[in-house]
N, C-alpha and C positions, 0 to 999 in steps of 0.2 A: 188297698189298690196300690202298689208302687209303680211310679212312672220314673223312667231313666231316660235322660235326653243326653246324646253326645253333641258337644258343640255350641257355645253359645252366641252364634251369630245372629244373623236377621231371622232364619228359619227358627232356630232353636230357640231364642226369646220371644219370638211370638207364638211360637207353641207352650212354652213355659207359660206366659201369661193366659192364653187361653184355659190349660189342663186346671190353673187355679181356678178359672171362674167355672168352670164345668164341674171339678172334683174338689169343693174347696176342702174336704176334711181328708183327703189323700196325701200319700208322700209321694213328694217329686224330688229328685237328684238330677244336677246339672254337671258332668263331667266335661272338662274341657284343658286342652294344650295352655289354651291362653289365660293371664290372671284375672282381665277385665273382659266387658264386650266393648267392641268398637267397630265403627263403621269403617271398612275398608275402603270404602268410596271416598273417605276424607281423609286417609294416609298423606296425601300431596301436602294436604296442607298443615303436617306437624314436620314434613321434611322442608317447609318451607316458614316454620316456627310461627305460623298465624294460629294453631292451637296446639297445647301441651296433651298429656295423656287422658286427661279427665276431660279434656271438652271432644275429645273423638268417642265419650262414650254416649249409646243414643236410648238408654234406657236410664229412671232416676237410681241415684248414687244407692238409695237403700231397697233396690228392686227385691234384692233375695231374702232379705229379711221382713220387708213388708209381705211379701207373697209366701213365706214360709218354705220357701226352699234351699235347700241342701246346696250348699255348691262347692265341688271337688277339684280345684282350679290346678292348674299346673301339672296334671295326669296326663299322658300320652297313652292310650288304648294301644297294649301287645297283643289282645285276644278277646274274641267273643264267642263263649262259649254256649250257642245257643241253645241245647239240650240240656244243660244244668240252668239255663237263663244268668248266666252271669258274664259279667263285663270285667275283665283283669288288666291293671293298670300296668306299667313299668316300674313303679315306686310301691309298689307290693299293694296298692288299694284292689280291691276287689268289692263289686257291686251285684248286688241279684235285684231284678226287676219282674215285673209283670206284664209290662209293657214297654217295649225301648222304642225310641226316635232317634236314628241317626242323620245325624245335622252338622256333619264334619266339613264342608262344605270343598274348597280344593285346594290343591298345592301350584308353588309354581313349579315349572319344567323346567330344568337348566337342560340343555343339549352336552352331548359328552362330544365338545370341542377343546381341545387344549387343556387348559388348566381351568376351564370355567367352573368345572363340579367342584374344583379341591381348593382351588386359590382363596385364601380368606379377605380379600378384598373384590368380591364376586357376588352379589346378590341378587335373589327375587323380590319381589314387592307383593305379597299378599295378607302381611300380619302385622302387626303393631309390632310384635318382635324384629320384622324385618326392615320398619321404620326407624324402630331404634339403631339399630345396629349400620342402616347408611348414614344417619346422621352424625353416628360418632365417628365412623369413617370419613366422611365430608368435613369434617373438624380441621384436616388436613390434607383435603385432597383438594384439587380444583380441575383437573381435568378427568371429563365423566365421559365414557362410552355409556348409553343405553341400546339394547339389540333388542329391537322390537318398537313398530311405531302404532301399535294398539293404543288403547283409552290407559291401559295401566302405564305404559310405556311414556305417554303423553303426561301423563298425572306427575311420574316421576320429573321429568322435564320441568313442568311447570312449578314443578316446588322449588328443585334446585335452582330453577333460573333466579330466583327470589336471593338466593344467598350468593350470586354472580358466581355460577360455577361455568366454565367451558364447557358444553356440552355438543357430543357428535351423536345423532340418534342413527342406526344402520336398520333398514328393514330390505327385507327380501324382494316386495313388493313393488311395482312402478307407482307406488303413493302410499302415503301416508293411511292411517284408517282403513285399511285395504278392508278388512271386515264389515266395518259402520258406514262408507261414504263411497260415491263414487267418484271419477277424476275431478269433476266440476267442484263438489263439496270437496275434496279433502285440499286440493289446492289452495283454498281459503285461508284455511288451519296453518298449511304451509308456510303459505308467505306471513302470517303474523307470528310463528314462533320464529324464523327468520330474521324477522325485524326485533326480536326479543333477544336474539345472539345465537341459538340455535343452527347447527349444521344438519345437511342428512344426506347421508349415502343410500341412495332410493336403488332395486335392481341389485343388493350384495347383501353377503350373508358371510358371517363371520367361519372361516376356513382353520385357524388355528390360533394362539398366542405365544408371547414371549414373557417369561417370568423373572425375577430377580431372584436373589440370591433367598430370600424369606419366601419363595414362593407366590410371591404377589403379581399378579398379570398387571406389566409394565405398557403392555400395546395388545392390542387386538388387531390379529391380522384377516385379512379381508378376502373374499375368493379371487380377487384380481391382484391379488400381491401388496395392496397399501397398508399399509401398518399406521394402525391409531394410537397414539400416546394416550396412558390414563394411568390416572391414580386410583380408579374406583370405576368397575363395572357393574352396570344392572341389567339382569336377563328379564326382559319381558313378551318373550316370545309363545308364552301359551302356558295354559294349565294344565292340571291333571286330576280327576276326583280324589280327594282324600280317601283312600279306599283301605289305608294300612291298617292291618289288625283283624280285620273283617274278611281275608283271604279265605280262610279255612273254618268260614263259619256254617258255610252251605247257603249262603244268600248268594242270587245272581249278580254275576258283575261283569260286565260290560262296557268300558268306558263313562264307568258310573253303575252304581247301583240302581238295577232295575225294579221297577213299583208298576204295579197297575193303577187301575184309574184312581184308588182310594188313597195311593202311596202307600201302601202294604209292598212289604217287599214278597220273595218267596218263601222266607220262612215265618210262619203264622206269629202274631205278636211284633214282630218287628217290622218299624216304620222308617220311610226316609224321607228328605226334604233338603232343598235348596241344591247348591252346588255339586253333591256329592252323588244326588243322581243322573248329572248331568242335562235335565229339561234347561229350561229358558233362565240362564244365570243373571238374572237382575233382581235388581234388591225388593221391588214391591212383589213379583213374582214368588221369590223365596219365603218373605213375608205369609204369602196368601197360602203357599204350599204346608207352611209350619200350622198356621190355624186350620186346614182342611185335614191335615193329619193328625192333630190333637184332638180336632171334634172326633174324629175314627175311631181314636183309641179309645177315647170313652165313651162314645154314643153306639160303636158297631160302625160298620162299613156303612154308611150314610150318604158321605158326600164327597161326589167326584171333583178331580181336578182337572178343569176343562181346557187351561190357557194355556194351552199347548200350541195352538193355532201359530203364535207370532212372537219374536222377540221385539222388544222395543226397548232403543237406546236413546237417551237424551244425552248432548255434549255441549258443553259450554268451557270454552278456552276464550281468553281478551276478552268477553262481552260477547262474541259470537254462539249463539244457541242453533243445535242443529235436533230435529228428531227423526229418527228412523224406526218406524214399525214394519213389520213384518217379513218378505223377503229382502236380502239385503241385494244381491246382485242380480242380474236377468239371465234367464239359462236360455238356450236355444226353442223357438218358437214363442219365445213372449213379447208381448210389443210393449215398447216406452214411451213414456209422453213427458216431456220436459219444458218446463217456462223459467227461462232466466229474468231478474231483471235488477237494477243497480244495488238494492238491500236485500232481496230475496230470491230464493233459487229452491226451486219445487220439480221432484220427479215421482211420476207414477208408472209401477209398472202391472202389468197385467197378464192374463194367463186365461183364455177361452171366456173373454170378456169381463173378468170379474179382477177386481182388483187384490192383487197379491202382496203388493210393496210398495212402500211411502215415505218419500223423503223430503222434509222440507227446512230451509235453512233458512234463518232469520226472525219472522216474525213465525211463531209454532202456537198461537193463542187457539186454533181453530182445528186439532188435532183431531178431537172426539170422533167427529163423523165418520176420517178414513181408518182408525184401529174399529170402528165398528163395522166398516163396508169390508175391512179385510176379516175379522172376525166370522160375520156372518157369510160371507160369498156372495154377496147379493150380485147381480146379472145387470151390469152398467152396459149393455149393447147401445142403449139409446142415450146414454151420459155420458160417455168418454171425452166427449167433445168440450165437457164443460169441467172436467173432475176438479180443476184448481177452484170453482168455484160452487162448489156442491155445498148444500146445508142440510140439518135435518127436513127441513122443512120443505124438500124436493122427493121427501117419501112417507109425508104422511096421506092417510088413508090405507085401504088395503085392496090388491090389484085382482082381479075375476080368476087368476089361478092363485092366489094367496101366498104371492112371493114376498108381500110387503106386510107388517103386521102392526107397523108403527102408528098409531094412534093419538 
């Protein structure tokens, strides 16, 4: 049996390790644009010069040799022929497979604003190659404009602040980290970034650019007419699933490669895991998807992926830690309960007396109970008033209706 994995991120590398454990004698080939595995969560440490390229690798340096895995690095997939079971790459490399896993992740989305898509000093931040390009450009750049204040945008700012760059962050929402945090939680991070020298333009978006004779963006023009002077632009306004090369393969794609509960695509023997699926785009979930996909590739579709219930994000800037689980923003009809103290902020979102979202900032050591409540949709009608002091001890025993099963 020959297993082929496209992508060497969290999902792909976990799948490779699992495949080798389950199929010790079978062939495994890994195809990737990237030369080496690296943690995209740590790219800001490359920008701050806290880590070098090797310091971003999250597997042992001899991983491929030790696990007898053939690596085809620096290869971009041009076409996937699912009838012939072949992966065709841009440099002429063709690889056949019996079972295939697509774990290509996601790519930065650069909006079609002015010269953002063509200028040589405009970058996304998704891969080590992006970080390298930014770092090289930053050698002769002082003024940096970052479009987007999500985790990627703030990671970039955090890294470049270590190099004493002048940074302005543009965000179309009325607060930073709009997907992860509410106004109270976001305000704490904004204050810390401002104290470090960052400026923000909230409720604004890029409308145009001004370029020099070399085609470099010298100013980002906002929708209110303000011109932000810049030597370097980083766009962190969103991502798109990396599905290039798979469009005519017969695989169902809709904002990501569609998979069933076993992480198999609409084409038999082809699986997908990680950001390319559009499922929860966080590191632990990508690893779990990679493991489950590999198990099903070897053992048949026996293992279901069940963690679609909630996103989980941990944020840490300047020593302030936040944890967001489940629904991040309340909808009409939801009930919100919040508690704020000098060093702690907590917010719970309920739908029909069931916890659907939880945010805590400061001490996050007791987060397990809230993840469990959200995942299992426990009725909390008689406990909502104590939501911030609940523990697993509150649920020992079994109710007459069998609602609780913890013993």
